[in-house]
PLY file of the C-alpha trace (Angstrom):
ply
format ascii 1.0
element vertex 288
property float x
property float y
property float z
element edge 287
property int vertex1
property int vertex2
end_header
0.00 0.00 0.00
1.39 3.41 -0.94
0.67 7.10 -0.38
-1.20 7.44 -3.66
-3.54 4.59 -2.73
-4.18 6.08 0.71
-4.85 9.51 -0.84
-7.26 7.94 -3.34
-9.04 6.06 -0.54
-9.47 9.30 1.45
-10.90 11.01 -1.64
-13.47 8.23 -2.11
-14.42 8.56 1.57
-14.82 12.32 1.16
-17.35 11.98 -1.65
-18.64 8.47 -0.98
-18.75 8.11 -4.73
-16.34 6.46 -7.17
-17.51 8.80 -9.93
-16.96 12.02 -7.97
-13.64 10.77 -6.58
-12.49 9.85 -10.09
-13.37 13.32 -11.36
-11.45 14.91 -8.50
-8.39 12.73 -9.13
-8.69 13.10 -12.92
-8.78 9.35 -13.56
-11.49 6.98 -14.81
-14.14 5.45 -12.57
-12.70 2.03 -13.41
-9.27 3.29 -12.32
-10.38 4.38 -8.85
-12.41 1.19 -8.46
-9.31 -0.93 -9.21
-7.27 1.01 -6.61
-9.82 0.28 -3.87
-10.15 -3.36 -4.96
-6.36 -3.86 -4.74
-6.32 -2.31 -1.25
-9.09 -4.64 -0.14
-7.23 -7.64 -1.60
-4.01 -6.61 0.13
-5.73 -6.15 3.51
-8.03 -9.15 3.04
-11.10 -7.22 4.21
-13.84 -5.11 2.53
-13.48 -1.35 2.95
-16.84 -0.32 1.49
-20.32 -1.75 1.37
-21.69 -1.18 -2.11
-25.45 -0.71 -2.10
-26.72 0.22 -5.53
-25.05 3.58 -6.30
-24.27 4.36 -2.65
-21.14 3.57 -0.65
-20.79 2.98 3.07
-17.62 2.40 5.04
-17.22 -0.93 6.79
-15.74 -1.08 10.28
-12.42 -1.93 8.60
-12.81 1.06 6.33
-13.48 3.40 9.25
-10.35 2.16 11.02
-8.26 2.59 7.89
-9.66 6.08 7.24
-8.66 7.29 10.70
-5.13 5.92 10.26
-4.89 7.13 6.66
-5.73 10.71 7.67
-2.99 10.65 10.33
-0.50 9.14 7.88
-1.30 11.78 5.23
-0.95 14.60 7.76
2.47 13.30 8.80
3.48 12.76 5.18
2.47 16.31 4.18
4.23 17.74 7.22
7.46 15.89 6.41
7.39 16.86 2.72
6.85 20.53 3.65
9.82 20.40 6.03
11.95 18.79 3.34
11.01 21.53 0.86
11.93 24.19 3.42
15.28 22.50 4.01
15.89 22.33 0.27
15.22 26.06 -0.03
17.56 26.81 2.86
20.30 24.56 1.52
19.96 25.62 -2.10
19.40 29.36 -2.21
19.24 31.37 -5.41
20.82 34.82 -5.65
20.11 37.02 -8.66
22.80 39.67 -9.19
22.57 42.41 -11.84
25.55 44.41 -13.10
25.54 47.37 -15.52
27.00 46.93 -19.00
29.57 49.68 -18.37
31.01 47.73 -15.44
32.23 44.72 -17.42
35.82 46.01 -17.56
35.99 46.61 -13.80
33.75 43.91 -12.34
35.65 41.82 -9.72
35.09 38.44 -11.40
37.83 36.81 -9.28
36.06 37.89 -6.08
32.79 36.71 -7.57
34.26 33.24 -8.18
35.68 33.22 -4.65
32.20 33.92 -3.27
30.80 31.00 -5.24
33.48 28.68 -3.89
32.91 29.90 -0.33
29.12 29.46 -0.64
28.55 26.40 -2.87
24.92 26.07 -1.73
24.02 29.50 -3.12
23.12 29.34 -6.80
24.28 32.72 -8.12
22.80 34.04 -11.36
24.73 36.96 -12.86
22.86 39.18 -15.33
24.28 42.06 -17.36
21.88 44.95 -18.03
21.72 48.67 -18.73
21.99 51.11 -15.81
18.28 51.78 -15.38
17.47 48.10 -15.97
19.57 47.21 -12.92
17.49 49.58 -10.82
14.22 48.30 -12.30
15.30 44.70 -11.65
15.58 45.47 -7.93
12.21 47.21 -7.83
10.46 44.41 -9.74
12.06 41.66 -7.65
14.09 40.17 -10.51
17.32 41.08 -8.70
18.19 40.36 -5.07
21.19 42.68 -5.23
22.51 44.90 -8.01
25.55 46.98 -8.81
23.91 50.27 -9.75
25.42 53.40 -11.24
25.08 56.46 -9.02
23.26 58.69 -8.28
20.32 56.75 -6.80
17.18 57.73 -4.94
17.99 57.05 -1.23
14.31 56.55 -0.43
14.20 53.59 -2.81
17.72 52.17 -2.79
20.17 51.34 0.00
23.85 51.69 -0.89
25.99 49.14 0.97
29.36 49.87 -0.62
30.40 52.09 -3.52
33.43 52.50 -5.72
34.62 55.18 -8.12
36.23 54.42 -11.46
37.97 56.89 -13.79
36.38 57.46 -17.20
38.52 57.97 -20.29
37.87 58.85 -23.90
38.70 56.00 -26.27
39.78 57.09 -29.74
41.93 56.15 -32.72
45.58 57.17 -32.75
44.85 58.49 -36.23
42.58 61.10 -34.66
44.53 64.37 -34.14
43.01 64.64 -30.65
45.00 61.57 -29.58
48.07 63.85 -29.23
46.59 65.61 -26.22
47.25 64.50 -22.63
43.67 65.37 -21.69
40.54 66.55 -23.48
37.89 69.09 -22.60
34.36 68.71 -23.97
34.80 71.98 -25.87
37.40 70.24 -28.06
34.87 67.59 -29.07
32.20 69.67 -30.78
32.88 68.22 -34.24
33.48 64.61 -33.18
31.20 61.59 -33.50
30.52 59.37 -30.47
29.69 55.76 -29.70
27.99 55.25 -26.34
26.83 52.11 -24.59
23.08 52.82 -24.69
20.44 55.44 -24.09
20.01 54.27 -20.47
23.71 54.49 -19.59
24.44 57.14 -16.94
28.05 57.61 -18.00
26.99 58.50 -21.55
24.08 60.60 -20.32
26.37 62.58 -17.99
28.67 63.29 -20.92
25.74 64.58 -22.97
24.78 66.85 -20.06
28.30 68.27 -19.84
28.29 68.98 -23.58
24.92 70.73 -23.31
26.29 72.93 -20.55
29.17 73.80 -22.91
26.61 74.94 -25.47
26.32 72.05 -27.93
24.70 68.64 -28.42
27.23 65.84 -29.10
26.84 63.77 -32.24
26.02 60.32 -30.78
25.62 58.34 -33.98
25.73 54.83 -32.51
24.98 52.96 -29.29
26.33 49.50 -28.56
27.22 47.30 -25.57
29.54 45.15 -27.72
33.05 46.03 -26.46
34.83 44.43 -29.40
32.65 46.32 -31.89
33.35 49.61 -30.10
37.09 48.91 -30.11
36.99 48.08 -33.82
35.06 51.22 -34.76
37.32 53.43 -32.66
40.45 51.85 -34.20
39.09 52.75 -37.63
38.49 56.32 -36.45
34.78 55.75 -36.74
34.05 57.66 -33.56
35.04 58.31 -29.94
33.81 56.12 -27.11
34.40 55.74 -23.37
36.44 53.42 -21.17
35.50 52.89 -17.53
38.36 51.87 -15.24
42.11 51.90 -15.62
43.25 51.05 -19.17
44.46 47.45 -19.36
45.02 45.33 -22.48
43.97 48.13 -24.81
44.25 47.03 -28.48
46.91 48.61 -30.65
45.88 51.71 -32.55
43.75 53.06 -29.70
44.48 56.01 -27.43
43.05 56.42 -23.94
42.77 60.10 -22.96
41.41 61.44 -19.63
38.85 64.22 -19.55
39.75 67.66 -18.20
38.50 68.17 -15.54
38.69 64.45 -14.61
35.47 62.47 -14.83
34.56 59.47 -12.68
31.86 56.81 -12.80
30.48 55.66 -9.45
28.85 52.29 -8.90
27.31 50.88 -5.71
26.29 47.49 -4.40
22.60 48.12 -3.80
19.38 46.64 -2.40
15.87 48.02 -1.95
15.42 50.26 1.07
11.94 48.91 1.86
12.74 45.21 1.36
14.83 43.11 3.77
17.65 41.34 1.89
17.52 37.55 1.73
20.03 35.53 3.72
21.99 34.86 0.52
21.97 38.57 -0.35
23.26 39.46 3.11
26.13 36.97 2.68
26.95 38.55 -0.70
26.88 42.08 0.75
29.09 41.06 3.66
31.58 39.41 1.28
31.89 42.55 -0.86
32.08 45.07 2.01
35.78 45.64 1.32
35.45 45.69 -2.45
0 1
1 2
2 3
3 4
4 5
5 6
6 7
7 8
8 9
9 10
10 11
11 12
12 13
13 14
14 15
15 16
16 17
17 18
18 19
19 20
20 21
21 22
22 23
23 24
24 25
25 26
26 27
27 28
28 29
29 30
30 31
31 32
32 33
33 34
34 35
35 36
36 37
37 38
38 39
39 40
40 41
41 42
42 43
43 44
44 45
45 46
46 47
47 48
48 49
49 50
50 51
51 52
52 53
53 54
54 55
55 56
56 57
57 58
58 59
59 60
60 61
61 62
62 63
63 64
64 65
65 66
66 67
67 68
68 69
69 70
70 71
71 72
72 73
73 74
74 75
75 76
76 77
77 78
78 79
79 80
80 81
81 82
82 83
83 84
84 85
85 86
86 87
87 88
88 89
89 90
90 91
91 92
92 93
93 94
94 95
95 96
96 97
97 98
98 99
99 100
100 101
101 102
102 103
103 104
104 105
105 106
106 107
107 108
108 109
109 110
110 111
111 112
112 113
113 114
114 115
115 116
116 117
117 118
118 119
119 120
120 121
121 122
122 123
123 124
124 125
125 126
126 127
127 128
128 129
129 130
130 131
131 132
132 133
133 134
134 135
135 136
136 137
137 138
138 139
139 140
140 141
141 142
142 143
143 144
144 145
145 146
146 147
147 148
148 149
149 150
150 151
151 152
152 153
153 154
154 155
155 156
156 157
157 158
158 159
159 160
160 161
161 162
162 163
163 164
164 165
165 166
166 167
167 168
168 169
169 170
170 171
171 172
172 173
173 174
174 175
175 176
176 177
177 178
178 179
179 180
180 181
181 182
182 183
183 184
184 185
185 186
186 187
187 188
188 189
189 190
190 191
191 192
192 193
193 194
194 195
195 196
196 197
197 198
198 199
199 200
200 201
201 202
202 203
203 204
204 205
205 206
206 207
207 208
208 209
209 210
210 211
211 212
212 213
213 214
214 215
215 216
216 217
217 218
218 219
219 220
220 221
221 222
222 223
223 224
224 225
225 226
226 227
227 228
228 229
229 230
230 231
231 232
232 233
233 234
234 235
235 236
236 237
237 238
238 239
239 240
240 241
241 242
242 243
243 244
244 245
245 246
246 247
247 248
248 249
249 250
250 251
251 252
252 253
253 254
254 255
255 256
256 257
257 258
258 259
259 260
260 261
261 262
262 263
263 264
264 265
265 266
266 267
267 268
268 269
269 270
270 271
271 272
272 273
273 274
274 275
275 276
276 277
277 278
278 279
279 280
280 281
281 282
282 283
283 284
284 285
285 286
286 287
């Protein structure tokens, strides 16, 4: 006798009808009848008295029903506890990072966290700046690295870091001779930015507007290799976040004057308590 048979028996007792029990269990009437018959054969006693279309429990059936209800309660209680233990032992952590952070994201630390917490299933998702914020608000992200500034009433900043921002341009561009560049020198240049929702690119547009012109942003892409290739061919000027490392030949990296920085913060929602896995992640990256 198994749990399914006991559950089927309880269902028949609830309705006192093979037809209604079969409909509830989504099986045929013959199917539920065979289950009860096998139980009776196994026990060697009748469980129901069949009088025309009505069913009545025998004394054996009443005894089995009482025990079956207790068994099912215990079974359901145990399975619920097991599911809770599974959730505790196998937690999922959804982490969002902005596209502009790829060059400076601490992937080695990220791998170390995974090794230190093997029971936490970490999902890393790259997105645009505002998408990282929206992912937190919608519940898609448990934690997110978000570009600053942020609304303090909505987002809690746990740790933040500043990264220098450079112009990325071809060495064939005459501007590559300068040690630094001011936005006023860029009026006639074409630009490649990451996307319309990127705060670094948007801040640059704002600085140009304050200087009295609108920059010619002719392309937006999050494909680093494509940006490098276009800049090498003098197809436009782009941006590099973080210290220049492994820059392809033919490209110049020039700081802005005055210097520009991009700030990113490890963030959660102010009005939502972080999960246990999120708290472990935050604690791990406190010294990032």
